[in-house]
C-alpha positions in Angstrom: -125.4 -64.6 11.6 -125.6 -61.6 11.6 -124.2 -58.9 8.8 -124.5 -55.3 9.3 -123.6 -52.8 6.7 -121.9 -49.5 8.5 -120.7 -46.2 7.1 -118.1 -44.8 9.9 -116.4 -41.6 10.2 -112.6 -41.9 8.8 -111.1 -41.6 12.2 -113.3 -44.9 13.8 -111.8 -47.3 15.3 -113.5 -51.4 15.3 -114.7 -50.0 18.9 -117.4 -47.6 17.2 -118.1 -50.3 13.9 -119.4 -52.4 17.2 -120.8 -50.1 19.0 -123.0 -49.3 15.9 -123.8 -52.1 14.3 -125.7 -52.3 17.2 -124.9 -56.0 17.8 -123.4 -55.2 21.5 -127.4 -55.0 23.0 -128.7 -57.1 20.3 -126.7 -60.3 21.7 -126.4 -58.9 25.3 -122.7 -58.8 24.0 -120.0 -57.5 27.3 -117.0 -54.9 25.9 -115.0 -55.1 28.1 -114.8 -59.5 27.5 -115.4 -59.2 23.8 -113.4 -60.0 21.7 -113.3 -58.9 17.7 -111.3 -58.7 14.3 -110.9 -57.4 11.2 -110.7 -59.8 8.2 -110.2 -62.9 10.6 -107.6 -61.6 12.6 -108.0 -61.1 16.2 -107.4 -56.7 16.9 -107.5 -54.5 19.9 -110.6 -52.7 20.1 -108.6 -49.0 19.5 -107.9 -50.5 16.2 -108.4 -48.3 13.3 -110.7 -49.3 10.6 -110.6 -49.0 7.0 -112.0 -48.4 4.0 -114.1 -52.1 3.5 -112.7 -53.6 6.6 -115.3 -56.8 7.6 -115.0 -56.8 11.6 -116.5 -59.9 13.4 -117.4 -60.5 16.4 -115.4 -64.3 18.0 -117.4 -66.0 20.4 -115.7 -68.8 22.9 -116.2 -72.7 21.6 -118.9 -74.2 24.2 -117.7 -77.7 23.4 -114.8 -78.6 21.6 -114.7 -79.3 17.7 -112.7 -83.1 18.6 -114.5 -83.5 21.6 -117.7 -82.8 20.3 -117.4 -84.9 17.0 -116.9 -87.9 20.4 -119.2 -87.0 21.3 -121.7 -87.5 18.2 -120.2 -90.7 17.5 -120.8 -92.3 21.0 -124.3 -91.7 20.5 -124.5 -92.7 16.6 -122.4 -96.1 17.9 -124.7 -96.7 21.3 -127.8 -97.6 19.3 -126.5 -99.3 16.9 -124.8 -101.0 19.5 -128.0 -102.4 21.3 -129.8 -103.6 19.3 -127.2 -105.6 17.6 -126.8 -107.9 21.1 -127.4 -112.0 20.0 -126.6 -115.0 22.9 
């Protein structure tokens, strides 16, 4: 997670903070499809900021967390099952 402290004008918006942070360029994020929020709540980019707000960028999940757990369990079970066969 990247943390960037910024000082912005009083009328700054969520979009202004994202642009000023340099994170859009650093991580090659597309502003048109970007999801962002303040203090854990997704907000439109035109939302005005208040002093002390924590701006967050939300990424889409690559894998559903439940499915990721299932895949890890399958991988952990597979070696145990194949190594304990008796005939």
